[in-house]
N, C-alpha and C positions, 0 to 999 in steps of 0.2 A: 897715121890717122886712126888706123885700126887699133893700134895699141892704146892710143889716147882714149878712144871710145871705150875700150875694155876697162881701162883704169877708172874712168869716170863711172862706168856701170858698177864696178866693184865698190867704189867710194859711195855711190848712192845706196847700194845694198847695205853697206856697213852703217851708213847714217840711219837708214830705215830700221835696221835691226836695233840700233841703239835707242831710237825713239820709242820703238815698241816695247823694249825692255823697261825703259823709264816709265812708260804709261802703265805697264803691268805692275810695277813696283808701287806706283802711286795708288793704283786701284786696290792692291792687296792691303796696303796700309789703311785705307779708308774702311775696308771690310773688317779689319782687325779692331779698329777703334769702335766700330758699331757693335761688334761681338762683345768687346769688353764692357760697353755701356749696358747691353742686354743682360750680361752675366751679373753685373753689379745690381741691376734692378731686380733680377730674379733672386739673387742672394738676399736682398733687402726684404722682398716679399716672403721668402722662406723663413727668414728670421722672425718676421711678424707672425707667421702662421705657427711657428714653433712656440713662440711666446704665448700666443693665445691658447694653444693646446695645453701648454704647461699650466696656465691659469685654470682652464676648465678641469684638468686632471686634479689639480690641487683642491678645487671646489668639491669635486666628486669624492675625493678621499676624505674631506672633512665631513661630507654628508654620510658617507659610509661609516665613519667613526662614530658619528652621532647615533645612527641607527643601531650600530652594534652595542653602544652603551645602553640605549633604551631597551633592547632585547635582553641584554644581560640583567638589567634591573627587573624586567618582567619575570625572567626565569628565576631570579633570586626571590621575588615575592611569591611566585608559585611554589617554589621549594619550601618556603617558610609556611605557607598554608598547608601543604602536604604534611609537613612535620607536625603542625598543630593538630590536624585531623588524626594523624597516627597516634598522637598522645591521647586525644579524646577517645579513640577506639580502644586503646589499651586500657583506659580507665573503665570503659563500659564492659570490656571482656572480664576485667577483674570483678566488677559488680555482678556480672552474670555467673561467674564461677562461685562467688559467695552465695548468691541466691540459689543456685543449683544445690550447693552443699546443704543449705537450710531446708530445701525441699526434700532432699534425700533423708535428712534427719526426721522431717515431719512424716514422710511415708513410713519410715521405720516405726515411729510412734503409733501411727494409725493402724499399721498391720498388727502391732502388739495389742492395741485396743480391740481389734476385730477378733483376734484369737481369744482374748479374755472374754468377750461377749459370747463367742461360740461355746466356750467352756461353761459359762453361766447358763446359756440356753439349754445345753445338753443336760446339765444337772437338774434344771427345772423340769425338762421334759421327762427325765427318768422319775422324778418325784411324782409328777402328774400321772404317769403310767402306773406307778405303784399304788397311788391313791385310787385311781379309777379302775385299776385292774384291766386296762385296755392299752394296746399299742397305738401308735400314731395312725397307722393305716386302718386299723380296726375302728378307731374313733371316727376317722374321716368317712369310711363307708357307712357307719351307723348314722352319722349326721346327714349324709346325702339321702339315705333311705327315708329317714324321718321327714326331711324337707320335701322329698318327692311325694311321699304319701300325703303330706298336708296340703300341698299346692297343686297336686295332679288334677283333681276335679276342677279347681279354679282355672287351670291352664286349658283343660279340655273345653270348658264352657266358653272361655275367652276366644279360643281358636274357632269354635263353632259359630260364635256370634260374629266374628270378623268375616268368616267365609260367607255367612248368610247375608250380612250387610253388603259385602262386595258383590255377591250374586244379585241382590235386589237392586243395588244402585248402578251396576255396570251398564245395564241396558238403558236406564234413564240418562246416565251421564253421556253414553255414546250418542243417544238420540239428541240430547241437548247440544253436544259439540257439532254434530252433523247439521242440525237445524241452524245453529249460529253461523256455520260456514256457508250453507246454501243461501240463507237470507241476505248475505252480503254480495251475492252474485245475481245479475239479471242478464240473461242472454236471449237472443232471438230464437224463434222456433225454426225448424228446418224448412227450406223452400227450394231444394235442389231437384233437378230433373235430368233425364238423359237426352233431352232435346233442347234446342235453343231457337227462338224465333227472331228473325231479322225483318224489321219493318221496311216497307218500300214506300217511297213518296209518290212514285209514278208506276202505274201498271205496265207501262212500256218496258220498264227495266227487266221484267221477267223474260221478255224476248231476248234482250241482250245477254242476260245471264245464261239462257239456254244456248244461244248462238246458232249458227247455221248447222243443221243436221246434228245439233247437240254437242258441237265441239267445245264450246266454252264450259258448259256444266261438267263435261267429262274431264276437261283439263283441271277444273277446280277440285273435283272429287279425287282425281289421281294425285294432285299436289298436296291435298290436305288429309286424305284418308277418311273423309267424312261423307256420309250420305246426304245429298241435297235434294229436298222434296219441294218441287214447284207444282202446286196443285191449284185448284180453283179458289182457294181461300184468298179473299181480296186483300191486297197490300201486305202480303206476308210470304216469307220463304222460311222453311223449316230446315234446320241443321240437326242431323241425328247421328250420334256416336256414343259408345260406352266409354270412350277415352275423353275425359273432360278437357285435357290439354289440347288435343287435336281440335275439339269443338270450339275452344276459345280462339285458336289460330284461324280457323275457318271463319268465325264470326268477325274478327278484326279485318281479315282479308276481304270479306264480303262488304263490310262497311266502307273500306277504302275504295273498292271498285265502284260501289254505288255513288260515293261522293265525287269520284273522279269522272265517271261516265265512260271511260275507255275500257272496254272489255274485250280482250282477245287473248289467245294462249300465251303469247310472249309477255304481255302485261300481267297476266294472272300469275305466272311463275315469279316475276319480280315482286309483286305485291305479297304473295305468300311468304317469300323469303324475308321480306321486311316485317311481316306480322310475326313470324317465328322469332326474330330478334327482339321485337317488342315484348312478346310473351316471356322470353328469357329474362329481360330486364324486370318485368313485373314479378317473376318468380323470386329473383334475388331480393327485390324490394319487399315482397310479402314476408320472406323469412326474416329480414332485418326488422320490419315493423312488428312482427310477432314477438321477437326477442325483446325489443324495446318496450312493448306493451306490458310484458310481465316483469320487466326490470332486471333482465339478465344481460351481462356484458362479457366480452371475451370468448364468445362461441366461435369456433372455426368456421371459415366461410363455406367449406364443403358441407357442413351440417346445415348451415343456413340455406344453402342451395336446395338440399333435399326437403327441408322444412317448407320452403316456398312452393315446391311442387305440390305439397298437400293442399294448397289453396284450390286446386282444380280436382281434388279427389273427394269422393263421398263414401260414406259407410252407412248403409240403410237410409240413404238420403241425407245424412248429416254431414256437413262440411268438416273434413278431418282437421284442417288447420284451425278452424273456429273451435272445434271440440278440444284440440290440444291446448289452445290458449285458455279456454275456460277451465280445463283441468289444471293447468299451471297456477292459475289464480286461486282455485279452490285448494290446491295442494299447499300453497304458501300459507293460507289461513289455517288449514287443518294442522300442518306441521308446527306452526307456532303454538297452537292450542295444546298439542301433544308433547312439545319439547323436542321435536326432531329437527334435523338440519334443514332450514327453510330453502336455502339455495339449491341443495342437492335435490330436494323434493320438487321444486319448481323446474329445474333443469330436466330431470327424468320425466316429469309429467308432460313437459313441452315436446320432448323428443320420443315419447313412448311408441307412437304410431309411425315413426319415420320410415320404418321398413315397408309401409304400404306404398311409398313412392317407388320402391324397387321390387315389390313382390312379384311383378310380372317379368322381371329381369333376373332375379336371383332366387334360387330354390330355397325353400324353408318357410317356416311361419314368420309372420311379419314382426312379432316381438323379438324373435331370435335374430332376425336381420337387423333390427334396431340396435340391439346390443353389440353385434359385430361391427356395424358402421360407427357407432360411438367409440368403440375401442380403436378402430382403424384411424379415425381422424383426431385422436388425442384427448377425448373426453375423460374425466376421472373415472376410475373403476367403479366407485360406489354409485355413480350416475348410471353407468352402463348396466350394472346389476339391477338397480331399481327399475329401470325401463324394461329390461328383459324379463323381469319376474312379475309383470303386471297381469299375467294370466295364470290360471290355476294349474297348468301343466308343469309349473316350476314352483318350488317352495320359496316363499318370501323370507329372505335371510336378514332383512334389516327393517327398521321402523319406517324408513323412507319408502321402501318397496310396498309395504302395507298401505301407506298413505296413497301412493299412486294407484294401487288396486282399488281402494275405496272410492277415490274421486272419479276413477274411470267408470265404475258402476253408477255413481251418482249422476255424472254428466250424461251417460247414455240412457239412463232410465227416467230422466225427468220428462214430464209431459211435453209433447211436441218436439222432442229432440230428434226422433227418428220416424221415418215414414213407414208405418205398418198398416196395410189395408184392413178394412173391416172383415173381409173374408178370411185373411190370415189370422186375425185376432180371434174370430169365432172358432176357427179350426183348432187353434192352439188351446183355447179353453175346453173344447170338446175332447181333445187328446188327453188333457189333464184328467178330466172326469173318467174317461175310458180306462186310463192307466190305473186309477184307483179302483174302479169297478171290476177289474180283471182278477182281483183276489177274492177268495171265498169268505163268506160270513159278512159281507158288506151289503147293507140295505140301500143306502143312497150316498151319492157323492156330488159335491157342488164346488165348482171353481169360482172364487170370489176375489175381490180386491184387484181387479184387472189381471188375474192370473198369478197373483203373489201368494195366494193361500188356497189350499184344498181342504174342505171340511168333509170328513168321511163319517157316516153314521153306520155303526155295526149292529148286528143282531145280538142283543145281550145274552140270549140263551145259548148261542153257538160260540161266542167269543168272550173269554174272561178278561180280567184286568191285565194279566201278564201277556196274554196273546194280543191285546190292544196295543201295548207298548211295542211288542215285536212287529206288529202289522204296520205301525207308523214308520218304523225304521225300514221295513221292506219296501213300502210304497216310495219313500224318499230315495232309496237306492235305485229303484227301477226308473224313477223320473230322471235321476242324474245320468243313467246309462242310456236312456232311449230318447231324450228330448234335448233340444238346444234352447236356451233361454238366458236373458241377462239377469243378473242379481240373484236373489234367493227366493225359494218357494217354501212356504210353511205348510207342513202336513199336520192337520189337526184331526185326530181320531177321537170320536165321541161315542161313549158307551153309556146308555141311559136306561134305567129300569123304572117304569112307572106302575104303581099299584092304584087302581081306580075302583071305587065302590060307591054305590048310591044308597043313601038312607031314605027309607020310605015310611 
C-alpha cells in the first residue's frame, strides 16, 4: 500500500509538471505572437516616419537650391553693377587727367604772361624815372607830402568840428536817453519803517499777550527776537526790530495768536515756527515773482532765495527788492537804447544788491559779496562782473556794468525813493557850503538843486581865471574825499568883475 501510494504520488507529480510545462509553452507562444504584432506595427510606423522625413528633406533641399540660385543671381547683378561703376570711374579719371594737363599748360602760359608784364612794367618804370628824374620811393614820398600839405588843414578842421559836435551833443543825447528810460517807469515812493503795528480787535487781548507775570510776552520776544511794545495806545501793539525778516515773522505769529485766542508759551513756540516756515515760502515766492516780472528765466534757485530775502531789507528806507526790480526794468530799456546786452544788464541789475541779504553774515562790501555769490551759484561771469562793478571802488569794464551803475543812481536819486529827514538834508546842504567856504578867495557859496550843485562866487581881485579853474577842481576833490552822497555834485566857480559909473 505504501508503495502504491508513493507511485501514485510520483505519477501525480509527473502529470502536474507536464501540465505546467504545457501551460508555460502556450503562454510563451501567445507573448511571442503579440510581440511580433507590436514589432510589425512599429516597423510600419517607422517606415511612415522615414518616408515623411524624406519628403520634408527633399522639400527643404529644393527650397535651399532655389535660395542659392536667387543669391547667385543677385551676386551676379551686383558684380555687373560694380564693373559698370568701375568703368565709369576709369573714364572720369581719364577726363580728370586730361583736365589737369590742360590746367598745367594754362598755368605755364599765365606765368609766362606775368613775367612778360613784369618786364614791361619794369621798363616803363625805368623810363618814367628817367623822365621825372625821381625814383619810385622819392616820387611816393613827394606825393604823400603834397597830399598831406593840401588836406592837413581840412582834416584838422574836420576833426575839430567832429569833436565839438560830439561834446555839444553828448550831454543832450545822454539826457534824452535817460529821460526816455525814466519816463517809461512809474514806481511807488518809499514807505518802509523799522516798526510794525498790529491792530487789536479787543483790548482784553493785550492782557493775554502779556500773560501772567509777563510770561507770554517774554516767550514771544525770546522766540522772535523782536521787541514787543504794549503801551496805552488803544487797539495797537508795536513790533520793533531792525531786522525786517524777524519783524515779519513776529507780525504773522502775532496775527495767528490773536485770531486763535489761545496764548501760552507752548502755543507761542508752535505758532512762531509755523510763521517762520510761511515767511520762508514768501521769500522764495518773492524771488520768483521778481524774476518773472523783469522777464528773466533760468536763474538758479539759490539766487532766487537770496533775492527773496531782499523783500524784507531796506536801504535808506527804500525796499531793496523793489529797488532791484525797478533797476532791472530801467537797465533793460537803457541797454536796448545803447546797444548793450539786454539780458546781461537786467540780470546784473536785479542781483546787484544781493549781497545785502548776507552782509551781516559774510565779511566784505555788499557788491563784492553779490559778485561772489553769483559766481558760486553758476551765473555767467559777465553778469557777476557787471553786478560787482556797480560802485565806484571798482572800474567798470563793460557797457553792461556802466548801465547798472547809471540805473542804480537813477533809482536811488529819484524823488521819494529814500527817506532822508529834513534835518539831515539841511545839514548836508550846510556841509557843502562850508566845504566850499574853507578855501581862500571865496566871497559866497550856495548849495542849490537839492545839493546837486554848489555855486561859488570868488573875489575877482584875489583870484584870476586860472586860479578859478584850479579852485573848482580842488573843491570837487575835497567834496569827494570828505562827504558821502548819491549821484554827482556840480561845482560852479563864478568870477565876475563889474564896473559901475553914474553919469550926472
